N, C-alpha and C positions, 0 to 999 in steps of 0.2 A: 843391659840385661836385667839388672836388679829393678830398675824402674818398670820395665815391661812385666816382670813377674808381679810386682806390686799392683799394677793396673789390672792384671789378669785375676789377682786375688780379690780385688775390690769389685770386680765385675760380677754380677749375679748370674749364675747359670740358668738356662731355660727351664730346667726341671724345678728349681726353687721358685722362679718367677711364676710358673704355672701353679705350683702349690699354694703360694701366697695369695695369688688372684683368687682361688677357690676359697681360702679362709675368709678373705674380705667379703666375698659374696654371701657367705653364710652369716657373717656378723652384721650385715645390713638387711638380711632377709627378716621380715617381721616374726616368722614363726621360729626360726633357728637362732636368732640373735641372743636371747637370754642365756641359752646353754652354750653356744659358740663362744660367748665372751667370758665364760666361767671356766671352761675346760682347758686342760694344759695339753699342749701339742708337743710331742717328742719326735723329732725327725733328725736322728743321728745314728751313726753306726753303733751296733751292739744294742739296739733297742729290742723290744719284745716282739717286733713284727717278723714273721717267718720270711725267709729269703724269696719265696715265690708268692708272697701275699701282697696285699695293699695296706691294710692297716688293722690294728687291734685296739679294742676299747677296754680299759681297765676300771675296776671298781673304785679306785681312788680318784677318779675324775680326769684321767689323762688318756690320750689317744697316741698310740705309737705308729707312726707312718713309716713306710718304706723310705729309707734315706736317699736311694739313688734311682728309683723308678722314674722314668720319663713318661709323662701323660699330659693330656690337655687340662685346662682349668675346669672344663665341664666334667671330665671323668673323676677328678679329684673332689669336685663338689658333690658328686653322687656318692662317692665312697665315704667322705667325712659326714654327710648327712645320715648315711646308714648307721654309723657309729653314734652320732648324736642322738638318734631315735632310740637305740638300745638303752641309753641313759634316761631319756625322757619317758620311755614306757615302763622303766623299773625292771628291765630284764636282768640286770646284774645282781642276781641273788644266788645263794647256794642251793643246789639241787641234788637229789639222789642220783639222777641220770643226766650229768651236765651236757654230754655230747647231744643227746636227743633234745634236751631243752634248748640248747643253742641253735639247732636246726630249726626248731619250731619258731623260735624268736626271729631267726633270719627270714623265714618265709613270710612272717607278718610284716616285717619291716620292708622286705622287697616288694610285697604287694602294695604297701602303702606308698612307697616311693614311685611305683609304676603309675599309681593314680595322681600323685602329686606332680610328677614330671619335673623333678629336680635334677639338674645336670644331665649327663649322658651316661648310661650304663656301660662300664668298661668291659672289654673282652675278658672272659673268665669269671665274671660275676653274673650268675643266672637270675632270671625273674620267673617265678612259677606262673604257668598259664592259668591255673585255677587252684585256689587254696583248698587244701583238704578239710579245713575247719574254719570256724568263724572267729576263734580267738587262740592265744597261745596255748592255754590249758587244753583245749579241745584238740588242737593239732598234736600237742605232746602225747595225749592219750592214743590217738591213732597211730602215731609212729611207734609208741611202745607195743602196740598190738601187731602192726604190720611190718615194722621196720622202715628204713628210709629208702625210697626209691632212688635209682641213680639219677634221674632228672631233677631231684630236689636236693641234691647233696652239695651243689655248688653255688648256693645263694648268699653265702657269707663273703666277707672281705679279707679273709686270712689265707686264702688259697685252698686247694683241694685237701680235704680231710683234716683241716685245721680249724679248731674253733676261733672265732674273732671275739669272744668275750672272755676276760680274765677276771674271775670273781675273787681271787686270792690276793689281791693287792691292798686290801684294807679299805677304810673309809676315805672319802675325799678330804684333802688337806684344806683347812680354812684359809691358807695363804692364797689359795686360787679364787676364793669367793668374793665377788663383787656384789652379791645381793644378799648378804646377811646369811640367815639360817635357812633359806628356802631350799627344798629338796629339788632333785632333777625333775620330778613329775610336776612340781609347782611351777618351775621355770618353763617347762613345755606348756602347761596350761596358760601361763601368761602370754607366751608366744602365739598360741592359737588365738587368744583374744586380740592381740595386736594385729595378727594377720587378718581377722575378720574386719577390724576397724580400717585397716589399710585398704582392703578390698572395697569397702563401702566408700572410702574417700576417693579411690580411683573411679568408681562408678558415678560418683557425684561430681567428678571433675575438680576436686580440690588438689589432687596430686596427679602426676602423669603416669607413675608406675608404682608398684607395690613396695619398692625398696627406696622410693625417693625420700620419704620421711623415716627417721630413725625409729625402729619399732620400740626400742627402749626409750620412749619419749621422755622428756623432762617432766617435772611436776607441773611447770607452767603449761606445757602442751596438754597435759592431761586435764588441767583446770579448763582450758579452752574447749576441749572435747566435752566436757561436762556441760558447758553452756550450749554447745551445738546440739547436744542430744537431750538435755533435760530443762533447759531454760530458754524458751523461744523468745522472750522479751529481748534478750541481748545476744541471742544466737547469731543472727546475721551480722551484727557488728563485730563480735568475736572472731568470726571467720575472715573478716576483711583486714585484720590488723597483723602486722609482722611483730613477732615476739622477740625481744632481744634480752638475753641473759648473760651478758658478758660483764664480768666484774670490773675489768679494766675500763671498759667504756663507761660504766656507771660511776666509777670513782672519778674519771676525767670530767664527767658532767655533773658532778656533786649530787648524785642520786643515791640517797641512803637506802630507800626501800623501793620506791617505784615512781614512775612519771609517764606522761603520755604526750605524744606529738601528734596533734590532729591533722596537721598539714601532710606529714609524711606517712600517716597511718601506721605508727609504730608505738608499741608499749614496752617500756623499759622496766625490768625488774632485776634488782641486785641480788645475785644468788647468796652473797654473804649475810643477807638478812635472815637466811635459814627459816623461811616461812613454811608452815605446814600446808597440806593440800587444801584444807578448808580456809585457811588464811589467804592462800593464793586466789581462791575463788572470790573472796571479799575484795581484795585488792584489785583484781582484774575488773570486777563490777563497778568498783569506785571509779576507776580510770575511764571505762566505757561510758558511764553516766555523765562524766565531765564533757565528753565529746558530743554525745548524742543529745544532751540538753542545751547545747550551743552556749556553754558558759564563756568561752572566749569572746564570742560575738556580742554577748549580753553585757560584757563589762563596761562598755560604753564610757571610757575615760576614767573609770574608778582606779584607785590605787591597785596595782596587780596582785601583790601579795595578800592584802587584806581581802580582796574580792575572792581570791583562791580560798582563804580561810572560811569566808562566809559560805561558799559553795560547799566546802568540805563538811561544815556542820549540817547542811541540809542532806547531802547525800549519805553521810554515815548514819544519821537518824533513820532514813528510809531503809538503808540496807539492814540495819538491826530489827526494824519492824518486819521485814520480808524474810528474815533468818537466811539470808544468802551467805553461806560461809560463816567464818568466825573472825571477829575483829582482831587485828594483829596485836601481839602482846607488847610491842614497843611502844604503844600509846596511840590514842585516837582522839581527834576532835569531835566531842559529842557533849551536848548540854541539853538535858530534858526541858530546861526552861525556854529553849529556842524552838521547841517542837511546833510545827504548824506554820512557822514563819517562812517566808520566801527568802532567797539569797539576797535580794535587794534590801529587804527589811532588816535582815541580820547585819548586812554591811553598815547600814545607817546606825546600827547600835554600836558596833565595834569600833567605829572610827572615833568614837567619843573617848576611847581609853587606849591610845596607841601604845603606851608603854606596856600594857598587859598583853595585848594581842600580837605585837611584833615578836614576842618571845615564844610564841607557840610553834609547833612543828607539824608540817604537813608530811605526807608520805615521802616527799623529796628530802626534807630536813628543815632545820630552823631557819626562818627567814627566806626560804626558797619555795616557790610554788610548784606543784607537781603537774601543772599545765605548761608545757614547754611552749615558748614563742615560736612562731613560724619563721621561715627565712626572711620574710619581709613584713612590715607592719600591716595589720588589718588585712591579712592574706585572704580572709573569707569574703572580702568584697570584690576580689578579682574574679575573672572567669572560672579559673580552677576552683577557687574557694567557694563560689556559688554552687558548683557542681558537687563538691564534697558535702557542702552543707545540705543540699537536697537529698543526697544519698543518706546521710546520717539521720535526717528527719524521717525519710520514707522507711528506712530499716527499722527505726524504733516504732513508728506507727504500726507497721505490719506485725512486728514483734508483739506489740500490745494486743493487737487483734487475735493472733494465735494463742497467746498466753491466756486471754480471757475465754476464748472459744474452747480451749482444752482444759480449762480449769486447773492450771499448773500451780497456783498458789496465791497467797495474799499480796495485794499491791496497795500501798498507801494512797489515800484519796488525793493528797497533794501531788504525788508523782503522776497519777493518771491525769490530773488536770493539766499539769505542765506539758505532758506528751500531747494531749489533745489540742492544747494551745499552740504547740509547735507545728502541729499538722496543718494549721491555718497559715495562709501567706501573710507575712509581716505587713503592718499598716505603713505606707509611705510617710515620711516625715511631714510632708506639706499637708497631708490629710489630718494628721494629728494636730498640726498647728490650726487647721481650719476648725476642728473640734474645740480647741481652746478658745478661738474667737467666738464660736457659736454659744459657748457657755457664758461668756462675759458680755456679749453684744447680741442678744436674741433678735430675731427679725421684728421690725416695727409692724404694729397692726395697721391694717388699711381699712378705710370705710368710704362708701359711695355717698356722695352728696350732690344735690341739685342747687345748692346755693350759688355755685359758680358753674358755668356750663363747660362741657368738655370741648376740648380743641377741635374735635370732629363735628361739633354742632352745626357749624356753618355749612358743612357738606350736605347735611339733611335738616333744614330749618323746621320741617314739620315733625320731626321725631325728637323728643326730649332725650338728651343723653346725660347721665351723671358723671361727675368728675371724681376721680379716686384721689383721696387725700391720705397721707401718713399721719397717724395720730400721734400727738406728743406723748412721750413716756418719761418716766423718771430716771431711766438709765443714763448714766454719764457716759456718753459715747466719745471717749477719748482715752488714750493710753500713751505711755512714754516709751520711746526707743533709746536705749543706752548703747551707743555704738563704739565698740572697742576699735579705735583707728591706729593702734600701735603698728610698728613696722613688721611684726610677725604675723599680722592678719593676712589671710589669703583673699585676693580680690574676687576670686570666683565665689567663695563663701559669702562675702559681702553682697555681691550682686544677686545671688539666689535668694538670700534672706530678705533683703530689702524688696525684691521683686514680689515674693510671696506676701510680705506684710503690706505692700501697697494694694495688691489685687484683693486681699481679704478685707482690708479696710473699706475699700470702695463697695464690696458686696455687702458689708454689714452697716452701711450708712454711717461710718466713722468720718466726720467732716474734718477734724484736725488731729494731728499727731504731735506730741511734744518730742523734740529730737535733741538729744544731747551727745556730742562727740566726746571722746575721753581718751587720752594717752597718759602723758605725765600730768596733765591737769584738764579739767572739763572745759568744753566749749558749748555753751547753751545756745542752740539755734532757735529757740522758742518753738511757736506752733507753726507746722507746715501742713499743706494739704497733701492727702495721699497721692494726687496726680503729680505733685512735685517730686515726690519719692520715686514714682514710677518713671518719671522723665530723666532721672539722674541727679546726683548730688555732687558737689564739690567737697571732698572729704578733707577735714583739717586734722592736723596732728602728725601720725606716722613716727612717733618717738617711743618713749617707754610706756609702761602700763600700770596705772593706779586708778582703779575704778571706784573706790570708795568715795572720793570727793564728789563724783557725779551723782551718786546715790544720795549723799548728803544734800546736794544742791536741790534735787527733786523734793526731798522732805521739807526744805525750807521754803520752796516756792510757794507763794500765796495763791497764784493763778492755776496751780495743778491740784486736783482734788485729792483728798487723803485716800480715797478708795480707788484711785486710778491705778490699774496694773502697769507693770513694767516689762518690757521685752529687752533681755540683755544679750547682745551679739558679741561673742568673744571667742578666742581660741584657747582659753584657759590659762595662758601665760599672764596671770594677774595676781593681785594680792587677795587674800580671803576677804569675802564681803559679809557685811551685816545688812540684810535686806528685811525690813519689817513688813513691807506691803506685799500685796499679791505680785508674783513675778514668774517668768519662764526664762530659760536660757536656750539660745540657739548656738550650736557649736559645730565645727567640722568633725567628721568621723575620726575616731582614734584619739581625740583630745580629751583631757581630763581637767577637773576643777580642784583647786586646793581647798575646797570647803564643800559641806554637804548642802546642796540647794533644797529649799523647802517646796519649790515649785518644780514643774516638769522640765525635762531637758530634751530638746529636739535636735537630732543629729542631721545636719544639712548634707545630704549625699548628692 
């Protein structure tokens, strides 16, 4: 029996469950949430609610509800909303005729709720068909002159002939305040603004219902709303990201202030950083620019943290020029001497002083980049990655168009150039390699001569036909290929690179190519024809990787010109190289070099 009584006591009765459900509905409703989360609810025996009433609201910020009345959640929602509006409208003040003033306020609130359609009006709480005036003061004056008609006397929530406002309870206790020193009127004004914003979000399809998003949105949510309504350059991107403000998650991921995951479309902000509203705008714009400017895809084998630092220098400089928010007080990577440089140029500078730049702090922390890695390496090269990449580029390009069309503010020339460049499709690696060949091996000039007849002369002996000859030029039409044949090299990468080299050599009239294999030691193959490269080669080596001896071999070779360029095909798992001559590097995507190359790098995809 004792166990049954304990279970019965633990079970919530239906009346309490309905009351709690109504309270929850008001706490998530955009308009009522600021007041509902501040007010104190008293639902116990002996409170100020009359026995035949529903609820009474007091000037100390408390609502005394009937402790035993059984009702539906919709009825309680209507009654509690009535009491909350008394607070929000500023009705609880001393008056020379309190009963008539209470009736006038009840009429205004009842008419407002009838238009708003909150909950369901319970039996015994009337709604006026037509208000006798336009405001509380006007209705009060009419009631003073004419008295209270019987049909207008039951619009309150305290029962017949009982006022539902108690103005003698004193001021609201600060213990109940979650919103500082804001008055009830200010809280209702905030609720109205949140309700309008939520209604617009429902109409725009961002949320499915007016109560889906908490009306008392966090500072980060309000920062995103600012981008959606005031900053079209990043507005579309801001709406596409999920905001995560969980301190425990941020601590587990070593995020001191903020970070972004481009693959998951998530922005992490640590609430313990205690950023102001303007600082949150700066941080959100910083993370969005990382994604929209394709910084992860542009890393191209560079050291991840140092590349993150280089990108931070560029972004932070632009944001300060644009006056987007306020830079966080915790510290910022910004150097006026680097203004106007690209991220790639800044990276080439900072890698020369690793001791200094490895101690710098990004928004994630010291030694940690705020661009989080995806679930798999080079995820942007997969099908989903390309789709996201296209979305980010399109959103930023359209945002730039709207931003400039509406004259929303200053944008640095460097940022505009990068956005316009991203709008163009990327040049394939083999086209870039072809341009490299064109620059070093321009097409040979041709001339027509009658000194030797054309091969078609015999077909038409009566018509003289000139022969086309290639003029000799001073261009040294040869180059070297240094091929990394270590065990880590991918055969597909070797095949694609060698195939492209052979075809471009034939197209540019390169007759011979100097070929050097290298793993733990160099294997000089001498000069080979491009046709032999295209037909296939027997690769020697497949051991370790030390490429510098092969470079030195070419420097010492008397039969290889000093101005001859070198193509280095490697996966990056090699020793740092010192290459004095013109050179370029072909690498698989996602690989990185242990040194800064002076020549271009082509990523063989």
